[in-house]
C-alpha positions as CSV (number, residue, x, y, z in Angstrom):
1,X,-2.9,-12.3,-31.6
2,X,-2.4,-10.4,-28.3
3,X,-3.2,-12.2,-25.2
4,X,-4.0,-10.4,-21.9
5,X,-2.9,-12.3,-18.7
6,X,-3.6,-11.3,-15.1
7,X,-0.8,-11.5,-12.6
8,X,-0.4,-10.8,-8.9
9,X,2.9,-9.5,-7.6
10,X,3.4,-10.4,-3.9
11,X,6.0,-9.5,-1.3
12,X,7.2,-11.9,1.4
13,X,9.0,-10.3,4.3
14,X,10.2,-13.7,5.7
15,X,12.5,-16.1,3.8
16,X,15.1,-13.5,3.4
17,X,12.7,-11.0,1.7
18,X,11.3,-12.0,-1.7
19,X,9.1,-10.8,-4.5
20,X,7.1,-13.4,-6.4
21,X,4.6,-13.6,-9.2
22,X,1.5,-15.8,-9.5
23,X,-1.5,-16.1,-11.7
24,X,-4.8,-14.6,-10.5
25,X,-5.9,-18.1,-9.4
26,X,-2.8,-18.6,-7.3
27,X,-1.1,-20.9,-9.7
28,X,2.3,-20.6,-11.4
29,X,4.3,-19.1,-8.5
30,X,7.6,-17.7,-9.7
31,X,10.2,-16.0,-7.5
32,X,11.5,-12.8,-9.2
33,X,13.7,-11.2,-6.6
34,X,15.3,-12.4,-3.3
35,X,17.4,-10.7,-0.6
36,X,15.0,-7.8,-0.1
37,X,15.4,-6.0,3.3
38,X,11.9,-6.5,4.8
39,X,9.8,-5.6,1.7
40,X,6.4,-4.1,2.4
41,X,4.8,-2.2,-0.5
42,X,4.7,-3.1,-4.2
43,X,3.5,-1.3,-7.4
44,X,3.6,-2.2,-11.1
45,X,3.9,0.2,-14.1
46,X,2.9,-2.1,-16.9
47,X,3.5,0.5,-19.7
48,X,7.1,1.0,-18.7
49,X,7.6,-2.6,-17.7
50,X,8.7,-2.1,-14.1
51,X,7.9,-3.4,-10.7
52,X,8.7,-1.2,-7.7
53,X,8.9,-2.1,-4.0
54,X,9.8,-0.6,-0.7
55,X,12.3,-2.0,1.8
56,X,11.6,-1.2,5.4
57,X,15.1,-2.1,6.5
58,X,15.8,-1.9,10.2
59,X,13.5,0.8,11.6
60,X,15.9,1.9,14.4
61,X,18.6,2.5,11.8
62,X,16.7,4.8,9.4
63,X,17.8,2.8,6.4
64,X,14.7,2.2,4.2
65,X,14.9,2.2,0.4
66,X,13.0,1.7,-2.8
67,X,14.0,-0.7,-5.6
68,X,12.9,-1.5,-9.1
69,X,13.1,-4.5,-11.5
70,X,11.8,-5.3,-14.9
71,X,8.6,-7.4,-15.1
72,X,10.7,-10.6,-15.4
73,X,12.8,-9.7,-12.4
74,X,15.8,-8.5,-14.4
75,X,17.8,-5.2,-14.1
76,X,17.4,-4.8,-10.3
77,X,18.1,-1.1,-9.4
78,X,17.9,0.9,-6.2
79,X,16.1,4.2,-7.1
80,X,15.7,5.7,-3.5
81,X,18.9,4.8,-1.6
82,X,19.1,3.7,2.0
83,X,18.4,6.5,4.5
84,X,16.5,8.9,2.1
85,X,13.3,7.4,3.6
86,X,13.1,5.9,7.1
87,X,10.7,3.0,7.1
88,X,8.8,3.0,3.7
89,X,5.5,1.0,3.8
90,X,2.7,0.9,1.2
91,X,3.8,2.1,-2.3
92,X,1.4,3.6,-4.8
93,X,2.1,4.2,-8.5
94,X,0.1,7.2,-9.7
95,X,-0.3,6.7,-13.5
96,X,-1.6,10.1,-14.5
97,X,1.2,12.2,-12.9
98,X,3.6,9.2,-13.2
99,X,5.0,9.4,-9.7
100,X,5.5,7.0,-6.8
101,X,3.9,7.8,-3.4
102,X,4.5,6.0,-0.1
103,X,3.9,6.1,3.6
104,X,7.1,6.4,5.8
105,X,6.2,4.9,9.1
106,X,8.9,5.9,11.6
107,X,9.7,8.9,9.4
108,X,6.2,10.1,10.2
109,X,5.5,11.4,6.7
110,X,4.0,10.8,3.3
111,X,6.5,11.1,0.4
112,X,6.7,10.9,-3.3
113,X,9.3,10.9,-6.1
114,X,9.8,10.6,-9.8
115,X,9.9,7.1,-11.3
116,X,13.7,7.1,-11.4
117,X,13.8,8.1,-7.7
118,X,14.7,11.7,-8.3
119,X,12.9,14.7,-6.7
120,X,12.0,13.1,-3.4
121,X,9.4,15.2,-1.7
122,X,7.7,15.2,1.7
123,X,4.0,16.0,1.4
124,X,2.9,15.4,5.0
125,X,5.0,15.5,8.1
126,X,3.2,14.4,11.3
127,X,6.1,14.6,13.8
128,X,9.8,15.3,14.2
129,X,12.5,13.6,16.3
130,X,12.8,10.6,18.6
131,X,10.2,11.6,21.1
132,X,7.5,12.0,18.4
133,X,8.6,8.7,16.8
134,X,7.5,6.9,20.0
135,X,3.9,8.0,19.3
136,X,2.5,5.4,16.9
137,X,-0.5,7.6,16.2
138,X,1.9,9.7,14.1
139,X,3.0,6.7,12.0
140,X,2.0,7.0,8.3
141,X,1.4,3.6,6.6
142,X,-1.0,3.3,3.8
143,X,-1.3,5.7,0.8
144,X,-3.5,6.2,-2.2
145,X,-3.9,9.0,-4.7
146,X,-7.0,10.3,-6.5
147,X,-5.8,12.5,-9.4
148,X,-9.3,13.2,-10.6
149,X,-10.4,14.5,-7.2
150,X,-7.1,16.1,-6.5
151,X,-6.6,14.2,-3.2
152,X,-3.9,12.3,-1.4
153,X,-5.2,9.7,1.2
154,X,-3.1,8.1,3.9
155,X,-3.5,6.0,7.1
156,X,-2.0,6.7,10.6
157,X,-2.2,3.3,12.3
158,X,-1.9,4.1,16.0
159,X,-0.8,1.6,18.6
160,X,-1.3,-2.1,17.9
161,X,-4.9,-2.9,18.5
162,X,-5.2,0.5,20.0
163,X,-8.4,1.9,18.4
164,X,-6.7,5.2,17.7
165,X,-6.1,4.7,13.9
166,X,-7.1,7.4,11.4
167,X,-7.6,7.8,7.6
168,X,-6.9,11.3,6.4
169,X,-6.7,13.2,3.1
170,X,-5.3,16.4,1.7
171,X,-4.5,18.0,-1.6
172,X,-2.0,16.1,-3.8
173,X,0.3,19.1,-3.7
174,X,1.3,21.3,-0.9
175,X,-0.7,24.5,-0.6
176,X,1.3,27.6,-1.7
177,X,3.4,28.9,1.1
178,X,2.8,26.0,3.5
179,X,5.0,23.2,4.7
180,X,4.5,19.5,5.0
181,X,4.3,19.9,8.8
182,X,1.9,22.7,8.8
183,X,-0.6,22.4,6.0
184,X,-4.1,23.7,6.4
185,X,-6.0,21.3,4.0
186,X,-5.8,18.1,6.0
187,X,-9.1,16.4,6.7
188,X,-9.7,13.4,9.0
189,X,-12.1,11.1,7.2
190,X,-12.2,8.3,9.8
191,X,-10.8,8.0,13.3
192,X,-11.1,5.6,16.2
193,X,-10.2,2.7,13.9
194,X,-8.5,-0.4,15.3
195,X,-5.3,-0.3,13.2
196,X,-5.8,0.8,9.5
197,X,-3.0,-0.3,7.2
198,X,-3.0,-0.3,3.4
199,X,-5.4,1.7,1.2
200,X,-6.9,1.3,-2.3
201,X,-9.3,3.3,-4.4
202,X,-12.1,2.3,-6.7
203,X,-12.0,5.4,-8.9
204,X,-15.1,4.5,-11.0
205,X,-17.3,3.9,-7.9
206,X,-15.6,6.5,-5.8
207,X,-15.0,4.0,-3.0
208,X,-12.1,3.8,-0.5
209,X,-10.9,0.3,0.6
210,X,-8.5,-0.5,3.4
211,X,-7.1,-3.4,5.5
212,X,-7.1,-3.2,9.3
213,X,-4.9,-5.3,11.6
214,X,-6.5,-4.4,14.9
215,X,-8.7,-6.4,17.3
216,X,-11.9,-8.1,16.0
217,X,-14.7,-7.6,15.3
218,X,-13.7,-4.3,13.5
219,X,-10.1,-5.3,13.1
220,X,-8.4,-8.0,11.0
221,X,-10.8,-6.9,8.3
222,X,-11.2,-5.4,4.9
223,X,-13.4,-2.2,4.9
224,X,-14.8,0.2,2.4
225,X,-16.5,3.6,2.5
226,X,-17.3,6.5,0.1
227,X,-14.2,8.5,-0.8
228,X,-16.2,11.6,0.1
229,X,-18.2,10.4,3.1
230,X,-21.1,12.7,4.2
231,X,-20.4,14.3,7.5
232,X,-23.1,12.2,9.1
233,X,-21.8,8.9,7.7
234,X,-18.6,7.8,9.3
235,X,-19.2,4.0,9.7
236,X,-17.2,1.9,7.2
237,X,-18.7,-1.2,5.7
238,X,-16.8,-4.4,6.8
239,X,-16.4,-6.7,3.8
240,X,-14.0,-9.5,5.0
241,X,-13.2,-10.7,8.5
242,X,-11.0,-13.2,10.3
243,X,-7.8,-12.2,8.5
244,X,-4.5,-13.2,10.2
245,X,-3.0,-9.7,10.5
246,X,-4.3,-8.3,7.2
247,X,-2.0,-5.9,5.4
248,X,-1.8,-5.8,1.5
249,X,-4.8,-5.0,-0.8
250,X,-5.2,-4.5,-4.5
251,X,-8.3,-4.1,-6.6
252,X,-9.3,-5.3,-10.1
253,X,-12.3,-3.2,-10.8
254,X,-12.7,-4.4,-14.3
255,X,-12.9,-8.0,-13.1
256,X,-14.9,-7.1,-10.0
257,X,-12.4,-8.6,-7.6
258,X,-10.1,-7.7,-4.7
259,X,-6.9,-9.5,-3.6
260,X,-5.7,-9.3,0.0
261,X,-2.6,-10.6,1.9
262,X,-2.0,-11.2,5.6
263,X,1.1,-11.8,7.7
264,X,-0.3,-15.4,8.3
265,X,0.8,-16.2,4.8
266,X,-2.5,-16.2,2.8
267,X,-3.7,-14.5,-0.3
268,X,-7.4,-14.1,-0.5
269,X,-9.7,-13.0,-3.4
270,X,-13.3,-11.9,-3.2
271,X,-15.8,-9.8,-5.0
272,X,-15.5,-6.1,-4.5
273,X,-18.5,-6.4,-2.1
274,X,-16.7,-9.1,-0.1
275,X,-18.7,-12.0,-1.6
276,X,-17.3,-15.2,-3.0
277,X,-14.2,-15.2,-0.7
278,X,-11.5,-17.7,-1.5
279,X,-8.0,-18.5,-0.3
280,X,-5.8,-18.9,-3.4
281,X,-2.5,-19.3,-1.5
282,X,-1.9,-20.4,2.1
283,X,1.2,-20.8,4.4
284,X,3.4,-18.6,2.1
285,X,5.4,-16.9,4.9
286,X,4.8,-13.4,6.1
287,X,3.1,-11.7,3.2
288,X,3.0,-8.0,2.9
289,X,2.3,-6.0,-0.3
290,X,0.3,-7.1,-3.3
291,X,-0.3,-5.6,-6.7
292,X,-2.6,-6.8,-9.5
293,X,-1.6,-6.2,-13.2
294,X,-2.8,-7.2,-16.6
295,X,0.2,-8.0,-18.8
296,X,0.4,-8.6,-22.5
297,X,2.0,-11.8,-23.9
298,X,5.6,-11.3,-24.7
299,X,6.1,-8.4,-22.2
300,X,7.5,-10.1,-19.1
301,X,4.6,-12.5,-18.4
């Protein structure tokens, strides 16, 4: 008899850089990978049996990378080598097109590749060179993809606690004859945000969720808004508050839950409306990315 089991895959940027797995209630913590170079974004492809994550590396050295392991932590492989991406942050696995997307912070771009790391593309370029890199408003961090709607979403965080963050979207593919630096289809959905970080989409309800690390009361929160907000409605709904530098977020729409990490070392769960908030892990180091997956008994659980 097949048994479905929920798992959370979490990245810890401290402790030498680690990837661990826990049950959805926070029990059963198991380290799968150590020695990651400041890991930040994680994604799981259950069908292929792989976990992917980004390594920020040392931002000044332009040495970020993306790695992959099996669900049990075996067969560790670098798929996007050091230097192909500058400072990769949130990672998104798009299951329909079967590609990986990520925000490249100091690279000032949104990128994607095939699942084996080939065909690396730049889809959005917000700046070029050292002078532009000093402008944190150009830094791309969070990323999400809506294949049904044909849109790519990303966040540009702005200065720490600066109130200049944005969430934007554009078509998944570059318009014909246009470049990543000069594409005409970019739309600003939200601006003046404290410091938006990671994004997630509830495709069924057509809702956009994100974490924000800026100043309270609007910062250090989880927020949501319609994926296609009416022009007159630009105020997001705040669902969770008092995070300790909120960063990672993952949704379980079927179970009606969200899971969130912060750099203070906690993993939180709550209903998709922010109700029934619980801390399922505390004091776990500097936690970054998180991914929820439903695994089948006998396949790396």
